[in-house]
C-alpha positions as CSV (number, residue, x, y, z in Angstrom):
1,M,-67.4,148.1,154.9
2,N,-68.9,148.9,158.3
3,L,-66.3,150.0,160.9
4,D,-68.7,149.2,163.7
5,N,-68.5,145.5,162.8
6,H,-65.2,145.0,164.7
7,P,-66.1,142.8,167.7
8,C,-63.2,144.1,169.8
9,F,-63.8,147.8,169.3
10,N,-67.6,147.5,169.5
11,K,-69.2,145.2,172.2
12,K,-72.6,145.3,170.4
13,S,-71.1,143.5,167.4
14,C,-69.2,140.7,169.2
15,K,-72.2,138.3,169.1
16,D,-72.7,138.6,165.4
17,F,-69.3,139.2,163.8
18,G,-66.2,137.2,164.1
19,R,-62.5,137.7,163.5
20,V,-59.5,135.7,162.3
21,H,-55.9,136.2,163.3
22,L,-53.4,135.2,160.7
23,P,-50.1,134.1,162.6
24,V,-47.5,135.4,160.1
25,A,-45.3,137.3,162.5
26,P,-43.2,135.1,164.7
27,A,-40.4,137.5,165.6
28,C,-40.7,140.1,168.4
29,N,-38.6,143.2,169.1
30,I,-39.2,143.5,172.8
31,Q,-39.2,141.0,175.7
32,C,-42.0,141.6,178.2
33,N,-41.5,140.2,181.7
34,F,-45.1,138.9,181.6
35,C,-44.8,137.1,178.3
36,N,-43.7,133.6,177.2
37,R,-44.5,132.8,173.6
38,Q,-45.3,129.1,173.0
39,F,-46.2,128.4,169.4
40,D,-47.7,124.9,169.9
41,C,-49.8,125.1,173.0
42,V,-53.5,124.5,172.0
43,N,-54.7,124.6,175.6
44,E,-53.8,128.2,176.2
45,S,-55.9,131.2,175.2
46,R,-53.7,134.2,175.4
47,P,-51.7,136.6,173.2
48,G,-48.4,135.2,171.9
49,V,-49.7,131.6,171.4
50,T,-50.4,129.9,168.1
51,S,-50.5,126.3,166.9
52,S,-48.6,127.1,163.7
53,I,-46.9,129.8,161.7
54,L,-48.0,130.8,158.2
55,S,-46.3,132.5,155.3
56,P,-48.4,135.2,153.6
57,D,-49.4,132.8,150.8
58,Q,-50.2,130.0,153.3
59,A,-52.3,132.6,155.2
60,M,-54.4,133.4,152.1
61,A,-55.1,129.7,151.5
62,Y,-56.1,129.3,155.2
63,L,-58.2,132.5,155.1
64,A,-60.3,131.1,152.2
65,D,-61.1,128.1,154.4
66,V,-62.1,130.4,157.3
67,V,-64.4,132.6,155.2
68,A,-66.1,129.5,153.8
69,A,-66.6,128.0,157.3
70,K,-67.3,131.4,159.0
71,P,-69.1,133.7,156.6
72,N,-69.7,136.2,159.4
73,T,-66.0,136.9,159.6
74,S,-65.7,140.7,159.4
75,V,-62.1,141.3,160.6
76,V,-58.7,139.9,159.5
77,G,-56.1,140.7,162.1
78,I,-52.4,140.1,162.6
79,A,-51.4,139.7,166.2
80,G,-48.2,137.9,166.2
81,P,-47.3,135.5,167.9
82,G,-44.5,138.1,167.9
83,D,-45.0,141.6,166.8
84,P,-46.4,142.5,163.3
85,F,-43.8,145.1,162.7
86,A,-40.8,143.1,163.8
87,N,-42.0,141.2,160.7
88,G,-43.1,144.2,158.8
89,D,-42.6,142.9,155.2
90,K,-44.6,139.7,155.9
91,T,-47.3,141.7,157.7
92,M,-47.7,144.2,154.9
93,E,-47.6,141.5,152.2
94,T,-50.4,139.7,154.0
95,L,-52.5,142.7,154.5
96,T,-52.1,143.7,150.9
97,K,-53.1,140.3,149.6
98,V,-56.2,140.3,151.9
99,R,-57.3,143.7,150.8
100,A,-57.1,142.6,147.2
101,A,-59.0,139.4,147.7
102,Y,-61.5,140.7,150.3
103,P,-62.1,144.4,149.6
104,D,-64.9,144.7,152.2
105,M,-62.9,143.1,155.1
106,L,-61.8,145.1,158.1
107,L,-58.0,145.0,158.5
108,C,-56.5,145.1,162.0
109,V,-53.1,144.7,163.6
110,A,-52.1,144.4,167.2
111,T,-48.6,145.7,168.0
112,N,-46.4,147.0,170.8
113,G,-45.8,150.1,168.6
114,M,-42.0,149.9,168.6
115,N,-41.6,149.7,164.8
116,I,-45.0,150.6,163.3
117,H,-44.1,154.2,162.4
118,P,-42.3,153.4,159.1
119,Y,-45.4,151.5,157.9
120,L,-48.1,154.0,158.7
121,D,-48.6,155.2,155.2
122,E,-48.6,151.6,153.9
123,L,-51.2,150.7,156.5
124,K,-53.4,153.6,155.3
125,A,-52.8,152.8,151.7
126,V,-54.3,149.3,152.2
127,N,-57.1,150.8,154.2
128,T,-56.2,149.2,157.6
129,T,-59.1,150.3,159.7
130,H,-58.2,149.3,163.2
131,V,-54.9,149.1,165.2
132,S,-54.4,148.0,168.8
133,I,-51.2,149.1,170.6
134,T,-50.1,147.6,174.0
135,I,-48.9,150.5,176.2
136,N,-48.3,149.4,179.8
137,A,-46.8,152.6,181.1
138,V,-46.4,156.3,180.3
139,D,-43.5,156.6,182.8
140,P,-40.2,155.1,181.6
141,D,-39.3,154.2,185.2
142,I,-42.3,152.0,185.5
143,G,-41.8,150.6,182.0
144,A,-38.3,149.6,183.0
145,K,-39.8,147.1,185.4
146,I,-41.9,145.6,182.7
147,Y,-39.4,145.0,179.9
148,S,-36.2,142.9,179.9
149,W,-34.9,144.4,176.6
150,V,-36.0,146.2,173.5
151,R,-34.5,145.8,170.0
152,D,-34.1,148.9,168.0
153,G,-33.4,147.7,164.5
154,K,-30.3,145.6,164.9
155,R,-29.4,146.8,168.4
156,S,-30.7,145.5,171.7
157,V,-30.9,147.8,174.7
158,G,-31.7,147.1,178.4
159,P,-34.8,147.9,180.5
160,A,-34.2,151.6,181.3
161,Q,-33.1,152.8,177.9
162,G,-35.5,150.4,176.2
163,A,-38.6,151.5,178.1
164,A,-37.9,155.2,177.3
165,L,-37.4,154.4,173.6
166,L,-40.4,152.2,173.4
167,L,-42.7,154.8,175.0
168,E,-41.4,157.5,172.6
169,R,-42.2,155.2,169.6
170,Q,-45.6,154.3,171.1
171,L,-46.8,157.9,171.5
172,A,-45.6,158.7,168.0
173,A,-47.5,155.7,166.7
174,V,-50.7,156.8,168.3
175,K,-50.3,160.3,167.0
176,G,-49.5,159.0,163.5
177,L,-52.4,156.6,163.4
178,K,-55.0,159.2,164.6
179,A,-53.6,161.7,162.0
180,R,-54.5,159.1,159.4
181,N,-58.0,158.5,160.8
182,I,-57.3,155.0,161.8
183,M,-59.1,153.7,164.9
184,V,-56.9,153.0,167.8
185,K,-57.4,150.7,170.8
186,V,-54.8,150.7,173.6
187,N,-54.3,147.5,175.6
188,S,-52.7,148.0,179.0
189,I,-51.7,144.9,181.0
190,L,-52.6,145.4,184.6
191,L,-49.6,144.1,186.7
192,P,-50.3,144.2,190.4
193,G,-47.5,146.0,192.3
194,I,-46.0,147.3,189.0
195,N,-48.4,149.5,187.2
196,D,-51.7,149.1,189.0
197,E,-51.5,152.6,190.6
198,H,-50.3,154.0,187.2
199,M,-53.0,152.6,185.0
200,V,-55.4,155.6,185.2
201,D,-52.5,157.8,184.3
202,V,-52.0,155.7,181.1
203,A,-55.8,156.0,180.3
204,E,-55.7,159.8,180.9
205,K,-52.8,160.2,178.4
206,M,-54.5,158.0,175.9
207,G,-57.7,160.1,176.2
208,E,-55.7,163.3,175.6
209,M,-54.3,161.7,172.4
210,G,-57.8,160.8,171.0
211,V,-57.6,157.0,171.5
212,D,-60.9,155.4,170.6
213,I,-61.1,152.7,173.3
214,F,-58.9,151.5,176.2
215,N,-58.6,147.9,177.4
216,C,-57.4,147.5,181.0
217,M,-56.4,143.8,180.6
218,P,-55.7,142.0,183.8
219,Y,-52.5,140.0,183.9
220,F,-52.9,136.2,183.6
221,P,-50.1,134.2,185.2
222,T,-47.9,132.8,182.4
223,K,-45.6,129.9,183.2
224,G,-42.1,130.4,182.1
225,S,-42.3,134.3,182.2
226,N,-40.3,136.4,184.6
227,F,-43.6,137.3,186.3
228,E,-45.0,133.7,186.5
229,N,-45.4,134.0,190.3
230,M,-47.3,137.3,190.1
231,A,-50.9,136.9,191.3
232,E,-53.8,137.7,188.8
233,P,-55.4,141.0,189.8
234,G,-58.8,140.7,191.5
235,K,-62.1,141.7,189.8
236,D,-62.7,144.5,192.3
237,L,-59.4,146.1,191.4
238,V,-60.1,145.8,187.6
239,R,-63.5,147.3,188.1
240,E,-62.2,150.2,190.2
241,I,-59.5,151.1,187.6
242,R,-62.0,150.8,184.7
243,T,-64.4,153.1,186.4
244,A,-61.7,155.7,187.0
245,A,-60.3,155.4,183.5
246,R,-63.7,155.7,181.9
247,V,-63.6,159.4,182.8
248,F,-60.8,159.9,180.2
249,V,-61.5,157.2,177.5
250,P,-64.2,154.6,176.6
251,Q,-63.4,151.2,178.2
252,M,-63.4,147.7,176.6
253,T,-64.9,145.2,179.1
254,H,-65.3,142.1,176.9
255,C,-61.7,141.2,176.0
256,K,-61.0,137.5,175.7
257,R,-57.2,137.6,175.6
258,C,-57.2,136.3,172.0
259,R,-54.6,133.9,170.7
260,A,-52.5,134.8,167.7
261,D,-54.5,132.2,165.7
262,A,-57.9,133.1,167.1
263,V,-60.9,132.5,164.8
264,G,-64.7,133.0,165.0
265,L,-66.8,134.9,167.5
266,L,-65.0,136.1,170.7
267,D,-66.9,133.6,172.8
268,D,-66.4,130.7,170.4
269,P,-64.4,127.7,171.8
270,L,-61.4,126.5,169.9
271,N,-62.5,125.3,166.5
272,Q,-60.5,122.0,165.9
273,K,-61.5,121.7,162.3
274,L,-60.1,125.1,161.5
275,M,-57.0,124.5,163.6
276,D,-56.4,121.4,161.6
277,R,-56.7,123.5,158.4
278,L,-54.3,125.9,159.9
279,T,-51.8,123.1,160.5
280,Y,-52.4,121.7,157.1
281,H,-51.6,125.0,155.3
282,A,-48.6,125.6,157.6
283,T,-47.0,122.3,156.5
284,A,-48.0,122.4,152.9
285,P,-44.9,122.7,150.6
286,I,-44.4,125.9,148.6
287,P,-42.0,126.2,145.7
288,L,-38.8,127.9,146.8
289,S,-39.2,130.5,144.1
290,T,-42.3,131.9,145.9
291,A,-41.9,130.5,149.4
292,T,-41.0,132.6,152.5
293,T,-38.7,131.2,155.2
294,Y,-41.5,128.9,156.4
295,C,-41.3,126.4,153.6
296,H,-41.4,123.0,155.1
297,E,-41.3,119.9,152.9
298,R,-43.5,117.0,154.0
299,P,-41.5,113.8,154.8
300,G,-41.3,111.6,151.8
301,E,-42.0,114.3,149.2
302,H,-39.2,115.1,146.8
303,D,-39.2,117.4,143.8
304,D,-36.5,119.5,142.0
305,K,-38.3,122.7,143.0
306,Y,-37.2,121.9,146.6
307,A,-33.6,121.2,145.7
308,F,-30.9,122.5,148.1
309,N,-28.1,124.3,146.3
310,A,-25.0,124.1,148.5
311,S,-23.0,126.2,146.1
312,A,-25.5,129.2,146.1
313,P,-24.3,132.4,147.9
314,R,-24.5,132.0,151.7
315,P,-23.6,135.3,153.4
316,Y,-25.4,134.8,156.7
317,V,-25.0,133.1,160.1
318,A,-27.9,131.5,162.0
319,L,-28.0,131.1,165.8
320,A,-30.3,129.8,168.5
321,S,-31.3,132.0,171.4
322,R,-34.0,131.8,174.1
323,E,-34.3,135.6,174.6
324,G,-32.5,137.2,171.8
325,A,-29.4,138.3,173.7
326,L,-27.4,135.0,174.3
327,I,-26.6,132.0,172.3
328,N,-28.0,129.5,174.8
329,Q,-30.3,127.0,173.1
330,H,-29.9,123.5,171.8
331,L,-30.6,123.1,168.1
332,G,-33.1,120.3,168.8
333,E,-35.1,122.5,171.1
334,A,-35.1,125.6,168.9
335,T,-38.4,126.6,167.2
336,E,-36.7,129.5,165.5
337,L,-33.2,130.7,164.5
338,H,-32.0,134.3,164.4
339,V,-30.2,135.2,161.2
340,Y,-27.3,137.7,161.1
341,D,-25.2,139.3,158.4
342,V,-21.6,139.2,159.5
343,N,-20.3,140.9,156.4
344,Q,-21.4,144.3,157.6
345,E,-19.0,146.5,159.6
346,I,-20.9,145.5,162.7
347,P,-22.7,142.1,162.6
348,T,-26.3,143.0,161.7
349,F,-29.6,141.2,162.6
350,V,-31.5,140.2,159.5
351,E,-34.6,138.3,160.6
352,T,-36.0,135.4,162.6
353,R,-36.9,132.2,160.9
354,T,-39.3,129.5,162.1
355,L,-37.9,126.0,162.0
356,P,-39.6,122.7,161.0
357,K,-41.3,121.0,163.9
358,P,-39.9,117.9,165.6
359,G,-40.5,114.6,163.8
360,G,-39.9,113.4,160.3
361,G,-36.5,112.0,161.0
362,D,-33.7,113.1,158.7
363,A,-36.2,115.2,156.6
364,R,-36.5,117.6,159.5
365,W,-32.8,118.6,159.2
366,Q,-33.0,118.7,155.4
367,N,-36.0,121.1,155.7
368,L,-34.1,123.1,158.2
369,A,-31.2,123.5,155.7
370,R,-33.7,124.9,153.2
371,T,-35.0,127.3,155.8
372,I,-31.5,128.8,156.3
373,K,-30.1,128.0,152.9
374,D,-28.4,131.4,152.7
375,C,-26.4,130.7,156.0
376,H,-23.0,129.2,156.2
377,T,-22.7,128.8,160.0
378,I,-25.0,127.7,162.8
379,L,-24.3,128.8,166.4
380,V,-26.1,126.8,169.1
381,S,-25.4,125.6,172.7
382,G,-25.7,122.0,171.5
383,A,-26.6,119.7,168.6
384,G,-27.2,116.0,168.2
385,D,-25.0,113.7,166.1
386,T,-27.7,113.3,163.4
387,P,-28.2,117.0,162.6
388,K,-24.4,117.6,162.8
389,K,-23.9,114.9,160.2
390,I,-26.7,115.9,157.8
391,L,-26.1,119.7,158.0
392,G,-22.4,119.1,157.8
393,T,-22.7,117.3,154.5
394,M,-24.8,120.2,153.2
395,G,-22.1,122.7,153.8
396,F,-23.0,124.1,157.2
397,T,-20.4,124.7,160.0
398,I,-21.9,124.1,163.5
399,H,-20.3,125.7,166.6
400,E,-21.5,124.7,170.0
401,V,-20.9,127.8,172.1
402,N,-22.4,129.8,174.9
403,G,-22.1,133.6,175.1
404,M,-23.4,137.0,174.2
405,I,-24.6,137.1,170.6
406,D,-22.7,140.3,169.8
407,L,-19.4,139.1,171.2
408,V,-19.6,135.7,169.5
409,L,-20.4,137.2,166.1
410,V,-17.6,139.7,166.3
411,A,-15.2,136.9,167.2
412,L,-16.5,134.9,164.2
413,K,-16.3,137.8,161.9
414,K,-12.6,138.4,162.9
415,G,-11.8,134.8,162.4
416,E,-10.9,134.4,166.0
417,S,-11.0,131.1,167.8
418,L,-14.3,130.3,169.6
419,N,-12.7,127.7,171.9
420,H,-13.0,129.8,174.9
421,L,-16.8,130.0,174.2
422,A,-17.2,126.3,173.5
423,V,-19.8,124.4,175.6
424,R,-18.0,122.4,178.2
425,T,-19.4,118.9,178.8
426,Q,-19.3,116.6,181.8
427,T,-16.4,114.3,182.0
428,A,-16.8,110.6,181.2
429,C,-16.4,109.5,184.8
430,G,-20.1,110.4,185.3
431,A,-19.5,111.1,189.0
432,C,-19.9,114.9,188.8
433,R,-23.1,116.1,190.5
434,G,-22.1,119.8,190.2
435,T,-22.3,122.1,187.2
436,G,-21.2,119.4,184.7
437,T,-18.2,121.5,183.6
438,G,-15.7,118.8,184.3
439,C,-13.8,117.4,187.2
440,M,-11.5,119.6,189.2
């Protein structure tokens, strides 16, 4: 195992050694104003994007294909499309399996640092060699301009409190990683007018903490993000900041803004054959006894091992949310559902589960039922007649509501009426051109 063979940490190796990112971590515990995660966009090359989501077992099957096709692969990384440690169990299961099957492979994770600390000893135990942490500010006031919310366990907090908490966790993460002799790269997104004059301060702090390499990553306009209208920083500004930051910490200058399913050399174009294999493994059925929440049955395939047991214990509630704070998404548009335990004293977030992709007719909703088979209620802003009928016959209660997640779940837990939260539809006259909330 040669630590210098990581193409991101060592520019000299990027022409000879490749990496593969295994997209096993869909959930995220922060919302950055520059980010918009799109799972199915093959035309974009940036963090937060992948064509498919894999379970740890599916990831191992895909990795075997990658190693066969790209024997110069030296690094297996997990970089989302959410955050590896908002999906800590799946991340560590995957890394453990990779280390057992490929003992000489470099293991790497890319994280925001919010929840990595509980996993530091496990990362060391599986000999994780490299970690990248995205730290965009070392001043909470500046960080508050960058993040919409931060989720601390089961609780979400706003920009000011969230930025301060995130920074505290990030600095502790860097300290903990270096104490375990794990190489650390810090990515810092250069946001003009937000942290451009602060970037060198970030680099100086990282240098003081012994960070191995610093990546001043220029913002790339992302449609659908809060910063979508922000201009990309110019090359002269990037060069100026890197020159000043180099005084404190070595600089990365060859970053390619890798996708969460990147594979091959840094300069390689998208490999369609491997993307097809990724999609194949993501849709391959897995027995429920060993599957994670990403088990999707192929249309037309039926077997008792995929049977849905409507009488099994179902303690949870699933809901659709665009940003993690509001119930505000139509079931047909949702790519994931957030699962909560309402049996606790305070409704508690459990995990985020990826849903079957559109297509496949009725099988899509049958597969969705398997994905949330331990849930009794689904909270969405809307749902079509077909999923209502199919999911209803499988024992699910569907509420079409709008509102803050915490408030709706508390009302549901108390058995209160949700009528005041129900989605209001346009009246049948069809003449309304306003909000669609009915005629006055």
